[in-house]
NUSE-350042 format. One line per field, with one value per atom (N, C-alpha, C): residue number from 0; residue in one letter; atom name; x, y, z. Coordinates in pm, 1 decimal. Atoms other than C-alpha are relative to their C-alpha. Example, Ala and Ser with C-alpha at 12.3 -4.5 7.8 and 13.67 -1.06 7.14 Angstrom:
BEGIN
resi = (0 / 0 / 0 / 1 / 1 / 1)
resn = (A / A / A / S / S / S)
name = (N / CA / C / N / CA / C)
u = (89.0 / 1230.0 / 90.0 / -82.0 / 1367.0 / -77.0)
v = (-119.0 / -450.0 / 120.0 / -119.0 / -106.0 / 109.0)
w = (0.0 / 780.0 / 0.0 / -6.0 / 714.0 / 73.0)
END
This chain:
BEGIN
resi = (0 / 0 / 0 / 1 / 1 / 1 / 2 / 2 / 2 / 3 / 3 / 3 / 4 / 4 / 4 / 5 / 5 / 5 / 6 / 6 / 6 / 7 / 7 / 7 / 8 / 8 / 8 / 9 / 9 / 9 / 10 / 10 / 10 / 11 / 11 / 11 / 12 / 12 / 12 / 13 / 13 / 13 / 14 / 14 / 14 / 15 / 15 / 15 / 16 / 16 / 16 / 17 / 17 / 17 / 18 / 18 / 18 / 19 / 19 / 19 / 20 / 20 / 20 / 21 / 21 / 21 / 22 / 22 / 22 / 23 / 23 / 23 / 24 / 24 / 24 / 25 / 25 / 25 / 26 / 26 / 26 / 27 / 27 / 27 / 28 / 28 / 28 / 29 / 29 / 29 / 30 / 30 / 30 / 31 / 31 / 31 / 32 / 32 / 32 / 33 / 33 / 33 / 34 / 34 / 34 / 35 / 35 / 35 / 36 / 36 / 36 / 37 / 37 / 37 / 38 / 38 / 38 / 39 / 39 / 39 / 40 / 40 / 40 / 41 / 41 / 41 / 42 / 42 / 42 / 43 / 43 / 43 / 44 / 44 / 44 / 45 / 45 / 45 / 46 / 46 / 46 / 47 / 47 / 47 / 48 / 48 / 48 / 49 / 49 / 49 / 50 / 50 / 50 / 51 / 51 / 51 / 52 / 52 / 52 / 53 / 53 / 53 / 54 / 54 / 54 / 55 / 55 / 55 / 56 / 56 / 56 / 57 / 57 / 57 / 58 / 58 / 58 / 59 / 59 / 59 / 60 / 60 / 60 / 61 / 61 / 61 / 62 / 62 / 62 / 63 / 63 / 63 / 64 / 64 / 64 / 65 / 65 / 65 / 66 / 66 / 66 / 67 / 67 / 67 / 68 / 68 / 68 / 69 / 69 / 69 / 70 / 70 / 70 / 71 / 71 / 71 / 72 / 72 / 72 / 73 / 73 / 73 / 74 / 74 / 74 / 75 / 75 / 75 / 76 / 76 / 76 / 77 / 77 / 77 / 78 / 78 / 78 / 79 / 79 / 79 / 80 / 80 / 80 / 81 / 81 / 81 / 82 / 82 / 82 / 83 / 83 / 83 / 84 / 84 / 84 / 85 / 85 / 85 / 86 / 86 / 86 / 87 / 87 / 87 / 88 / 88 / 88 / 89 / 89 / 89 / 90 / 90 / 90 / 91 / 91 / 91 / 92 / 92 / 92 / 93 / 93 / 93 / 94 / 94 / 94 / 95 / 95 / 95 / 96 / 96 / 96 / 97 / 97 / 97 / 98 / 98 / 98 / 99 / 99 / 99 / 100 / 100 / 100 / 101 / 101 / 101 / 102 / 102 / 102 / 103 / 103 / 103 / 104 / 104 / 104 / 105 / 105 / 105 / 106 / 106 / 106 / 107 / 107 / 107 / 108 / 108 / 108 / 109 / 109 / 109 / 110 / 110 / 110 / 111 / 111 / 111 / 112 / 112 / 112 / 113 / 113 / 113 / 114 / 114 / 114 / 115 / 115 / 115 / 116 / 116 / 116 / 117 / 117 / 117 / 118 / 118 / 118 / 119 / 119 / 119 / 120 / 120 / 120 / 121 / 121 / 121 / 122 / 122 / 122 / 123 / 123 / 123 / 124 / 124 / 124 / 125 / 125 / 125 / 126 / 126 / 126 / 127 / 127 / 127 / 128 / 128 / 128 / 129 / 129 / 129 / 130 / 130 / 130 / 131 / 131 / 131 / 132 / 132 / 132 / 133 / 133 / 133 / 134 / 134 / 134 / 135 / 135 / 135 / 136 / 136 / 136 / 137 / 137 / 137 / 138 / 138 / 138 / 139 / 139 / 139 / 140 / 140 / 140 / 141 / 141 / 141 / 142 / 142 / 142 / 143 / 143 / 143 / 144 / 144 / 144 / 145 / 145 / 145 / 146 / 146 / 146 / 147 / 147 / 147 / 148 / 148 / 148 / 149 / 149 / 149 / 150 / 150 / 150 / 151 / 151 / 151 / 152 / 152 / 152 / 153 / 153 / 153 / 154 / 154 / 154 / 155 / 155 / 155 / 156 / 156 / 156 / 157 / 157 / 157 / 158 / 158 / 158 / 159 / 159 / 159 / 160 / 160 / 160 / 161 / 161 / 161 / 162 / 162 / 162 / 163 / 163 / 163 / 164 / 164 / 164 / 165 / 165 / 165)
resn = (M / M / M / I / I / I / K / K / K / V / V / V / F / F / F / E / E / E / R / R / R / L / L / L / D / D / D / A / A / A / V / V / V / R / R / R / L / L / L / L / L / L / T / T / T / A / A / A / R / R / R / W / W / W / S / S / S / P / P / P / I / I / I / P / P / P / L / L / L / R / R / R / L / L / L / I / I / I / V / V / V / G / G / G / F / F / F / G / G / G / F / F / F / M / M / M / Q / Q / Q / H / H / H / G / G / G / F / F / F / A / A / A / K / K / K / L / L / L / S / S / S / R / R / R / G / G / G / V / V / V / D / D / D / A / A / A / F / F / F / V / V / V / A / A / A / I / I / I / L / L / L / Q / Q / Q / A / A / A / M / M / M / Y / Y / Y / V / V / V / P / P / P / S / S / S / P / P / P / H / H / H / V / V / V / M / M / M / A / A / A / W / W / W / L / L / L / V / V / V / I / I / I / L / L / L / T / T / T / E / E / E / L / L / L / I / I / I / G / G / G / G / G / G / L / L / L / M / M / M / V / V / V / F / F / F / V / V / V / G / G / G / A / A / A / F / F / F / V / V / V / A / A / A / L / L / L / A / A / A / S / S / S / V / V / V / P / P / P / M / M / M / I / I / I / A / A / A / T / T / T / L / L / L / L / L / L / V / V / V / A / A / A / I / I / I / F / F / F / T / T / T / V / V / V / H / H / H / L / L / L / P / P / P / Y / Y / Y / G / G / G / F / F / F / S / S / S / S / S / S / I / I / I / K / K / K / L / L / L / R / R / R / A / A / A / I / I / I / S / S / S / P / P / P / S / S / S / G / G / G / P / P / P / V / V / V / F / F / F / G / G / G / P / P / P / P / P / P / G / G / G / Y / Y / Y / E / E / E / T / T / T / D / D / D / L / L / L / L / L / L / Y / Y / Y / I / I / I / A / A / A / C / C / C / L / L / L / V / V / V / S / S / S / L / L / L / V / V / V / L / L / L / S / S / S / G / G / G / P / P / P / G / G / G / P / P / P / L / L / L / S / S / S / I / I / I / D / D / D / G / G / G / L / L / L / I / I / I / R / R / R / R / R / R / R / R / R / K / K / K / T / T / T / N / N / N / L / L / L / R / R / R / A / A / A / V / V / V / I / I / I / S / S / S / N / N / N)
name = (N / CA / C / N / CA / C / N / CA / C / N / CA / C / N / CA / C / N / CA / C / N / CA / C / N / CA / C / N / CA / C / N / CA / C / N / CA / C / N / CA / C / N / CA / C / N / CA / C / N / CA / C / N / CA / C / N / CA / C / N / CA / C / N / CA / C / N / CA / C / N / CA / C / N / CA / C / N / CA / C / N / CA / C / N / CA / C / N / CA / C / N / CA / C / N / CA / C / N / CA / C / N / CA / C / N / CA / C / N / CA / C / N / CA / C / N / CA / C / N / CA / C / N / CA / C / N / CA / C / N / CA / C / N / CA / C / N / CA / C / N / CA / C / N / CA / C / N / CA / C / N / CA / C / N / CA / C / N / CA / C / N / CA / C / N / CA / C / N / CA / C / N / CA / C / N / CA / C / N / CA / C / N / CA / C / N / CA / C / N / CA / C / N / CA / C / N / CA / C / N / CA / C / N / CA / C / N / CA / C / N / CA / C / N / CA / C / N / CA / C / N / CA / C / N / CA / C / N / CA / C / N / CA / C / N / CA / C / N / CA / C / N / CA / C / N / CA / C / N / CA / C / N / CA / C / N / CA / C / N / CA / C / N / CA / C / N / CA / C / N / CA / C / N / CA / C / N / CA / C / N / CA / C / N / CA / C / N / CA / C / N / CA / C / N / CA / C / N / CA / C / N / CA / C / N / CA / C / N / CA / C / N / CA / C / N / CA / C / N / CA / C / N / CA / C / N / CA / C / N / CA / C / N / CA / C / N / CA / C / N / CA / C / N / CA / C / N / CA / C / N / CA / C / N / CA / C / N / CA / C / N / CA / C / N / CA / C / N / CA / C / N / CA / C / N / CA / C / N / CA / C / N / CA / C / N / CA / C / N / CA / C / N / CA / C / N / CA / C / N / CA / C / N / CA / C / N / CA / C / N / CA / C / N / CA / C / N / CA / C / N / CA / C / N / CA / C / N / CA / C / N / CA / C / N / CA / C / N / CA / C / N / CA / C / N / CA / C / N / CA / C / N / CA / C / N / CA / C / N / CA / C / N / CA / C / N / CA / C / N / CA / C / N / CA / C / N / CA / C / N / CA / C / N / CA / C / N / CA / C / N / CA / C / N / CA / C / N / CA / C / N / CA / C / N / CA / C / N / CA / C / N / CA / C / N / CA / C / N / CA / C / N / CA / C / N / CA / C / N / CA / C / N / CA / C / N / CA / C / N / CA / C / N / CA / C / N / CA / C / N / CA / C / N / CA / C / N / CA / C / N / CA / C / N / CA / C / N / CA / C / N / CA / C / N / CA / C / N / CA / C)
u = (-155.1 / -1017.4 / -6.1 / -3.1 / -1130.6 / 41.0 / -54.9 / -1085.0 / 129.4 / -143.7 / -739.3 / 61.8 / -96.3 / -648.7 / -45.4 / 16.3 / -807.8 / 49.6 / -93.8 / -622.7 / 146.7 / -135.4 / -320.8 / 36.1 / -29.6 / -370.3 / -7.6 / 10.5 / -456.8 / 150.0 / -135.6 / -111.4 / 105.0 / -81.4 / 60.4 / 16.2 / 28.9 / -89.6 / 98.5 / -45.3 / 34.5 / 137.8 / -129.4 / 363.5 / 74.3 / -78.6 / 460.0 / 88.0 / -66.9 / 527.5 / 122.8 / -154.9 / 817.7 / 121.5 / -111.7 / 999.2 / 83.4 / -92.9 / 1208.3 / 105.8 / -134.3 / 1419.3 / 68.3 / -97.6 / 1589.5 / 98.0 / -48.5 / 1668.6 / 101.2 / -68.8 / 1794.5 / 120.2 / -89.3 / 1991.6 / 121.0 / -65.4 / 2167.5 / 75.5 / -67.4 / 2255.8 / 86.8 / -60.6 / 2365.1 / 138.3 / -100.6 / 2575.2 / 104.6 / -107.8 / 2722.3 / 105.9 / -44.9 / 2812.0 / 103.9 / -125.2 / 2978.7 / 124.6 / -115.3 / 3174.1 / 111.3 / -75.4 / 3296.5 / 83.7 / -63.3 / 3386.0 / 129.8 / -113.8 / 3586.0 / 104.6 / -98.0 / 3745.8 / 104.9 / -106.6 / 3930.7 / 50.7 / -81.0 / 4021.7 / 90.3 / -103.5 / 4163.7 / 113.6 / -107.2 / 4371.6 / 82.0 / -59.5 / 4481.8 / -46.2 / 65.4 / 4348.2 / 104.1 / -85.0 / 4666.2 / -2.0 / 34.8 / 4612.0 / -112.6 / 115.1 / 4274.2 / 43.7 / -63.2 / 4452.1 / 58.2 / -116.2 / 4708.8 / -94.4 / 115.7 / 4394.7 / -55.3 / 81.0 / 4215.3 / 90.9 / -78.9 / 4540.8 / 29.2 / -47.9 / 4619.4 / -131.6 / 108.5 / 4256.2 / 13.1 / 10.2 / 4341.2 / -96.3 / 121.1 / 4093.8 / 46.7 / -29.8 / 4109.7 / 13.8 / -16.1 / 4224.2 / -10.3 / 13.1 / 4273.2 / 3.9 / -15.1 / 4333.5 / -161.4 / 133.1 / 3976.9 / -79.0 / 131.8 / 3797.2 / 10.1 / 2.8 / 3915.2 / -64.1 / 63.9 / 3791.2 / -154.9 / 137.7 / 3471.9 / -80.3 / 74.8 / 3385.6 / -13.7 / 3.9 / 3512.2 / -91.4 / 55.4 / 3321.9 / -165.1 / 156.6 / 2998.3 / -47.2 / 45.3 / 3002.8 / -1.3 / 33.5 / 3034.9 / -105.6 / 147.5 / 2806.9 / -142.8 / 93.5 / 2584.2 / -50.4 / 7.3 / 2584.6 / -58.2 / 60.2 / 2509.9 / -134.3 / 102.3 / 2242.3 / -108.3 / 89.4 / 2056.8 / -29.8 / 10.0 / 2111.0 / -81.6 / 112.4 / 1915.4 / -114.6 / 113.0 / 1681.1 / 0.4 / 11.4 / 1798.7 / 47.3 / -7.6 / 1739.5 / 64.4 / -29.5 / 1753.1 / 2.8 / -11.6 / 1656.2 / 144.0 / -121.5 / 1916.8 / 105.2 / -122.2 / 2188.7 / 9.6 / -13.4 / 2103.8 / 37.6 / -61.7 / 2211.8 / 165.6 / -177.1 / 2607.7 / 5.3 / -17.0 / 2565.4 / -49.8 / 29.7 / 2400.1 / 109.6 / -87.6 / 2658.7 / 125.1 / -105.2 / 2938.3 / -53.3 / 23.1 / 2776.8 / -11.1 / 4.5 / 2732.9 / 158.4 / -137.6 / 3091.8 / 85.3 / -43.8 / 3182.8 / -18.3 / 57.4 / 2992.6 / 68.5 / -38.7 / 3126.4 / 155.0 / -176.6 / 3510.4 / 68.1 / -80.3 / 3577.4 / -93.5 / 85.0 / 3261.2 / -29.2 / 64.5 / 3121.1 / 104.8 / -84.6 / 3442.1 / -55.0 / 34.6 / 3334.6 / -120.0 / 147.1 / 2978.5 / -99.6 / 121.4 / 2674.8 / 23.8 / -37.3 / 2764.4 / 93.8 / -111.2 / 2923.9 / 75.9 / -48.3 / 3020.6 / 107.1 / -93.5 / 3293.4 / 97.1 / -56.5 / 3418.9 / 88.1 / -102.5 / 3761.9 / 30.9 / -129.1 / 3912.0 / -63.4 / -10.8 / 3907.1 / 126.9 / -154.5 / 4230.8 / 1.8 / -31.3 / 4377.0 / -51.4 / 25.0 / 4321.9 / -144.2 / 141.1 / 3963.9 / -65.7 / 58.9 / 3760.0 / 105.6 / -81.8 / 3942.2 / -127.5 / 106.6 / 3715.7 / 49.7 / -24.4 / 3748.0 / -53.9 / 38.3 / 3678.7 / -167.4 / 125.0 / 3317.0 / -68.8 / 69.7 / 3065.4 / -105.7 / 77.4 / 2808.1 / -144.0 / 143.3 / 2517.0 / -7.6 / 7.6 / 2578.2 / -15.5 / 32.4 / 2615.4 / -182.2 / 148.6 / 2257.0 / -101.9 / 66.5 / 2141.9 / -41.5 / 4.0 / 2234.2 / -71.6 / 78.4 / 2102.2 / -150.8 / 156.5 / 1735.9 / -34.9 / 29.1 / 1755.9 / -14.2 / -3.6 / 1829.6 / -127.7 / 84.8 / 1586.6 / -155.4 / 144.4 / 1315.9 / -49.9 / 17.4 / 1372.4 / -21.3 / 49.2 / 1354.3 / -141.0 / 110.0 / 1034.4 / -123.9 / 113.3 / 873.5 / 5.9 / -17.3 / 1021.4 / 87.2 / -110.7 / 1267.9 / -78.6 / 81.6 / 961.5 / 19.4 / 7.8 / 923.6 / 154.2 / -115.5 / 1207.3 / 87.8 / -83.5 / 1366.0 / 17.3 / -7.6 / 1488.9 / -96.8 / 113.6 / 1268.7 / -118.6 / 114.8 / 972.5 / -14.9 / 38.8 / 1033.1 / -23.6 / -31.7 / 1099.7 / -134.4 / 123.5 / 785.5 / -135.1 / 81.1 / 583.0 / 11.4 / -19.9 / 716.4 / -79.1 / 22.8 / 630.4 / -176.9 / 159.6 / 246.3 / -38.8 / 12.4 / 223.4 / -22.0 / -5.6 / 314.6 / -91.6 / 117.0 / 79.2 / -135.0 / 127.6 / -199.4 / -9.9 / 33.5 / -109.7 / -31.7 / 4.2 / -98.9 / -109.3 / 133.2 / -424.9 / -88.6 / 108.1 / -597.2 / -21.7)
v = (42.3 / 968.8 / -87.5 / 64.8 / 771.2 / 98.4 / -113.6 / 1099.0 / 39.8 / -52.7 / 1148.6 / -99.3 / 134.3 / 773.3 / 53.1 / -60.6 / 882.2 / 81.8 / -106.2 / 1192.1 / -34.2 / 23.0 / 1017.2 / -87.4 / 76.0 / 769.1 / 92.9 / -103.1 / 1049.8 / 55.8 / -59.5 / 1186.5 / -103.2 / 92.8 / 873.1 / -16.8 / -1.6 / 822.2 / 103.9 / -103.0 / 1156.7 / 9.6 / -32.9 / 1127.5 / -162.4 / 134.3 / 742.7 / 15.3 / -1.1 / 842.9 / 71.9 / -105.7 / 1074.1 / -70.8 / 33.3 / 858.9 / -102.0 / 54.3 / 665.3 / 116.3 / -97.4 / 1006.5 / 11.6 / -6.1 / 999.1 / -128.2 / 141.1 / 639.2 / 33.9 / 19.7 / 664.7 / 113.4 / -108.1 / 1003.6 / -63.6 / 39.1 / 866.0 / -115.3 / 147.3 / 494.6 / 80.8 / -51.4 / 688.5 / 71.3 / -54.0 / 920.4 / -79.2 / 84.6 / 668.2 / -107.2 / 119.8 / 412.6 / 111.0 / -57.1 / 719.7 / 59.3 / -14.1 / 821.0 / -88.8 / 72.9 / 482.4 / 20.5 / 24.4 / 463.8 / 92.7 / -101.7 / 815.7 / -29.6 / 9.2 / 728.0 / -111.3 / 115.8 / 398.1 / 84.7 / -78.4 / 651.5 / 65.2 / -97.3 / 912.2 / -62.1 / 68.7 / 654.8 / -75.4 / 89.0 / 493.6 / -102.3 / 128.6 / 199.6 / -132.3 / 108.2 / 23.7 / -30.6 / 23.8 / 52.0 / -97.4 / 48.0 / -128.4 / -109.7 / 135.7 / -396.4 / -81.7 / 79.6 / -480.5 / -66.5 / 65.8 / -529.6 / -114.0 / 133.0 / -767.4 / -115.9 / 99.9 / -944.8 / -56.4 / 80.2 / -1014.4 / -105.2 / 54.7 / -1142.3 / -123.7 / 133.2 / -1397.5 / 12.1 / -42.6 / -1220.8 / -15.9 / 69.1 / -1370.0 / 166.7 / -125.8 / -1074.6 / 128.7 / -106.8 / -834.1 / 123.6 / -111.4 / -547.5 / 61.3 / 3.1 / -629.8 / 27.1 / 3.9 / -667.8 / 124.0 / -136.2 / -321.5 / 68.1 / -67.9 / -157.5 / -26.3 / 29.0 / -337.6 / 45.5 / -56.0 / -233.0 / 123.3 / -140.7 / 117.8 / 24.8 / -73.0 / 175.9 / -42.0 / 14.1 / -31.6 / 96.8 / -130.0 / 223.0 / 153.7 / -140.3 / 538.4 / -9.2 / -37.2 / 467.2 / -45.8 / 9.7 / 283.2 / 66.8 / -68.6 / 502.0 / 124.7 / -150.9 / 802.9 / -68.9 / 23.4 / 606.1 / -17.6 / 24.4 / 519.2 / 165.0 / -171.3 / 926.0 / 31.2 / -70.9 / 1015.2 / -56.6 / 126.0 / 728.6 / -24.0 / 17.2 / 603.5 / -153.5 / 161.4 / 223.2 / -49.6 / 21.7 / 165.5 / -158.8 / 105.0 / -204.3 / -89.6 / 54.3 / -279.7 / 30.3 / -42.6 / -62.5 / -108.5 / 52.2 / -258.2 / -118.0 / 133.2 / -601.2 / 1.4 / 11.7 / -543.9 / 71.9 / -51.8 / -324.7 / -63.8 / 80.7 / -576.9 / -111.8 / 99.2 / -837.0 / 41.0 / -67.1 / -598.8 / 3.1 / 42.7 / -604.6 / -108.9 / 130.2 / -951.8 / -37.4 / 54.5 / -1011.3 / 50.6 / -98.9 / -717.4 / -106.8 / 36.6 / -908.2 / -165.7 / 130.7 / -1263.3 / -16.3 / -10.6 / -1157.1 / 76.3 / -52.9 / -900.1 / 42.3 / -29.3 / -798.2 / -106.3 / 102.2 / -1121.0 / -65.8 / -4.7 / -1200.5 / 78.4 / -136.0 / -877.1 / -9.2 / 20.3 / -989.3 / 132.7 / -95.2 / -761.2 / 134.4 / -118.6 / -434.1 / 72.0 / -108.0 / -155.7 / 93.8 / -105.8 / 43.9 / -80.5 / 60.1 / -112.6 / 70.5 / -91.3 / 93.2 / -56.3 / 59.1 / -30.5 / 50.1 / -110.3 / 250.4 / 105.5 / -119.8 / 586.0 / 62.8 / -48.1 / 737.3 / 151.9 / -112.8 / 1080.8 / 66.4 / -41.6 / 1158.1 / -18.3 / 24.3 / 1028.4 / -131.5 / 149.8 / 710.2 / -89.2 / 96.4 / 399.0 / -105.9 / 85.4 / 190.6 / -142.6 / 136.3 / -190.3 / 7.5 / 1.8 / -342.3 / -5.7 / -23.1 / -264.4 / -153.2 / 81.2 / -542.2 / 10.2 / -0.6 / -628.1 / 79.0 / -91.2 / -425.0 / 103.2 / -123.7 / -106.8 / -56.2 / 63.2 / -365.9 / -53.2 / 53.3 / -519.6 / 122.7 / -115.6 / -148.6 / 38.2 / -18.4 / -78.6 / -79.7 / 87.8 / -414.4 / 43.3 / -31.6 / -323.6 / 112.7 / -132.4 / -0.4 / 0.4 / 9.9 / -101.8 / -90.2 / 77.3 / -399.6 / 92.5 / -68.6 / -131.3 / 76.7 / -86.5 / 119.8 / -117.9 / 106.6 / -201.5 / -22.2 / 67.7 / -292.7 / 136.4 / -109.5 / 67.0 / 79.6 / -71.5 / 208.9 / 143.4 / -95.4 / 521.2 / 140.0 / -92.1 / 751.3 / 109.5 / -116.4 / 1118.4 / 90.8 / -90.1 / 1340.7 / -103.5 / 95.5 / 1059.6 / -21.9 / 30.4 / 950.6 / -74.8 / 135.1 / 621.8 / 67.3 / -81.4 / 860.3 / 74.3 / -55.0 / 1082.9 / -102.3 / 56.3 / 804.2 / -59.2 / 75.9 / 613.3 / 121.3 / -107.1 / 957.5 / 19.4 / -35.6 / 1013.6 / -138.8 / 128.8 / 634.6 / 13.9 / 19.2 / 686.2 / 119.4 / -109.5 / 1041.3 / -55.4 / 39.5 / 873.9 / -114.6 / 121.7 / 570.9 / 92.1 / -61.7 / 823.8 / 82.4 / -7.3 / 987.4 / -68.6 / 122.5 / 695.8 / -30.3 / 38.3 / 564.7 / 96.5 / -123.1 / 916.2 / -34.6)
w = (-16.5 / 2414.6 / -147.0 / 142.9 / 2079.7 / -99.9 / 76.4 / 1903.2 / -3.0 / -8.7 / 2005.3 / -66.7 / 92.4 / 1874.0 / -160.5 / 180.2 / 1536.2 / -37.5 / 61.5 / 1510.1 / 15.6 / 18.0 / 1605.4 / -123.4 / 112.6 / 1331.4 / -134.3 / 117.3 / 1090.4 / -14.8 / 5.1 / 1172.7 / -21.5 / -5.0 / 1168.0 / -205.6 / 164.4 / 786.0 / -71.5 / 112.2 / 664.3 / 23.0 / -19.8 / 826.7 / -21.2 / 18.1 / 753.7 / -146.3 / 151.2 / 363.4 / 23.8 / -39.6 / 494.8 / 64.8 / -84.4 / 745.2 / -70.4 / 51.4 / 493.5 / -30.1 / 28.9 / 451.2 / 86.6 / -120.1 / 768.2 / -22.1 / 35.4 / 697.7 / -123.1 / 109.4 / 365.6 / 26.5 / -81.3 / 499.4 / 55.7 / -115.1 / 749.8 / -37.0 / 47.5 / 587.0 / -129.2 / 145.0 / 237.5 / 58.5 / -49.6 / 448.5 / 58.4 / -60.1 / 655.0 / -90.7 / 79.5 / 404.9 / -83.9 / 81.1 / 189.4 / 97.6 / -90.4 / 487.1 / 15.3 / -6.1 / 541.9 / -144.8 / 124.8 / 176.5 / 6.2 / 9.3 / 193.6 / 117.8 / -107.7 / 509.2 / -52.2 / 35.9 / 335.4 / -105.3 / 96.8 / 48.9 / 46.1 / -47.7 / 249.8 / 104.0 / -72.7 / 461.4 / -115.8 / 120.9 / 100.0 / 2.8 / 60.1 / -82.5 / 67.6 / -46.0 / 28.5 / 132.3 / -123.8 / 361.8 / 36.8 / -5.4 / 332.1 / -79.1 / 59.1 / 114.6 / 81.1 / -88.6 / 347.6 / 112.8 / -68.2 / 598.5 / -41.1 / 77.8 / 361.0 / 2.0 / 14.5 / 298.1 / 146.6 / -151.5 / 664.5 / 65.3 / -36.7 / 692.4 / -107.2 / 100.3 / 381.1 / -91.7 / 111.1 / 184.6 / -176.9 / 145.7 / -194.2 / -72.0 / 86.9 / -440.9 / 51.6 / -103.2 / -180.1 / -70.5 / 75.4 / -453.7 / -58.3 / 88.7 / -653.1 / 124.2 / -82.3 / -326.2 / 80.0 / -45.1 / -169.5 / -44.3 / 96.8 / -467.7 / -11.5 / -17.4 / -461.2 / 131.0 / -120.6 / -101.4 / -15.1 / 15.9 / -164.1 / -72.3 / 90.8 / -451.3 / 39.3 / -25.0 / -311.1 / 99.3 / -56.7 / -40.2 / -13.0 / 51.9 / -203.2 / -97.2 / 120.8 / -521.8 / 96.8 / -54.9 / -280.8 / 76.0 / -109.1 / -10.7 / -60.9 / 94.4 / -281.9 / -66.6 / 53.8 / -450.3 / 119.9 / -111.2 / -93.8 / 33.0 / -59.4 / 23.2 / -136.4 / 100.9 / -334.2 / -19.4 / 9.9 / -305.4 / -159.9 / 144.4 / -663.4 / 11.5 / 24.3 / -739.6 / 151.2 / -137.7 / -344.9 / 16.1 / 10.7 / -392.2 / -65.7 / 69.6 / -647.5 / 74.8 / -85.5 / -446.8 / 120.5 / -141.5 / -109.0 / 16.2 / -3.8 / -241.4 / 35.2 / -20.1 / -254.8 / 134.4 / -113.4 / 34.3 / 134.3 / -73.8 / 261.6 / -3.8 / -11.9 / 159.9 / 26.3 / -69.3 / 263.2 / 133.7 / -178.4 / 606.7 / 45.2 / -2.4 / 586.6 / 60.6 / -20.6 / 556.0 / 103.9 / -126.1 / 804.4 / 131.0 / -165.8 / 1089.2 / 0.4 / 11.8 / 971.7 / 33.9 / 1.0 / 939.5 / 97.5 / -62.8 / 1165.9 / 130.2 / -113.0 / 1414.0 / 90.5 / -58.7 / 1550.1 / 112.7 / -93.1 / 1772.5 / 122.3 / -102.3 / 1962.8 / 32.6 / -41.8 / 2033.6 / -49.1 / 58.4 / 1977.7 / 6.3 / -34.8 / 2147.6 / -100.1 / 70.3 / 1941.5 / 51.7 / -114.9 / 2238.5 / 96.2 / -95.1 / 2450.2 / 93.8 / -66.6 / 2707.4 / 96.3 / -72.6 / 2858.8 / 96.2 / -99.5 / 3071.6 / -18.5 / 16.3 / 3111.2 / 48.4 / -18.7 / 3075.4 / -7.1 / -38.5 / 3152.7 / -157.5 / 108.0 / 2763.9 / -33.2 / 48.0 / 2749.4 / 11.4 / -8.0 / 2716.1 / -122.9 / 94.5 / 2571.0 / -36.4 / 51.5 / 2341.2 / -48.7 / 64.0 / 2258.9 / -122.8 / 122.0 / 1908.8 / 18.8 / 11.9 / 1801.3 / -54.7 / 8.8 / 1805.0 / -153.0 / 120.1 / 1529.1 / -51.6 / -49.0 / 1651.9 / -87.3 / 100.8 / 1383.3 / -108.4 / 89.3 / 1118.0 / -33.9 / 8.9 / 1194.7 / -27.4 / -7.9 / 1255.7 / -159.9 / 137.9 / 867.0 / -65.2 / 32.2 / 772.9 / -26.9 / -40.4 / 930.8 / -98.3 / 28.5 / 810.8 / -182.6 / 173.5 / 399.5 / 2.8 / 38.7 / 439.4 / 31.9 / -57.2 / 605.5 / -168.0 / 124.2 / 282.0 / -123.2 / 113.6 / 17.4 / 33.8 / -20.5 / 166.9 / 9.9 / 21.7 / 198.0 / -85.2 / 127.8 / -72.6 / 56.8 / -67.6 / -40.8 / 65.6 / -40.9 / 27.8 / -128.3 / 106.8 / -142.6 / -6.9 / -13.8 / -248.9 / -37.8 / 54.7 / -424.7 / -154.6 / 138.7 / -760.7 / -54.0 / -7.9 / -719.0 / -8.3 / -5.4 / -645.0 / -138.8 / 127.5 / -949.3 / -135.2 / 116.8 / -1191.9 / 22.0 / -21.2 / -1060.6 / -29.5 / 84.8 / -1119.4 / -151.6 / 153.6 / -1451.8 / -74.8 / 47.2 / -1540.2 / 4.9 / -50.6 / -1389.0 / -113.5 / 88.1 / -1589.2 / -135.3 / 140.8 / -1908.4 / -52.9 / 37.9 / -1878.3 / -10.0 / -1.5 / -1811.5 / -126.4 / 141.3 / -2126.9 / -94.7 / 83.9 / -2329.1 / -7.6 / -11.8 / -2211.2 / -59.6 / 46.9 / -2289.0 / -140.8)
END
């Protein structure tokens, strides 16, 4: 029985370094998708939403959010400067929680009814925002993993130091 647990621990050690990859891909793609959705509906539609919420400088804020979602999402997706990109992404999520989702509670799925055309859902709560924040914090703490720009930069610095010290 002890051998089974030892093998499980060995497998965990081998696979743990790869665990940030699915987080990076899902979070990065999710943010980019939200940014593209705002662009495809037209920036003015998002500006109108921000104006209705009395957000100061709604045009500037709309572009800041869209660029944060697009550029930050891409940076996380490829694993480039993940810690730096996570700061404005987490700020955007916190603003969304406190200005939009908080009144609707925790759950992101609110089945209101079943109509002849399918399910009818209510407004989402803050659950998904918290999941995104947890994923970003996890990536910042653990690093972006292999197959990332940050990993490539780190390897090149290590190789350069080795060359210089020899």
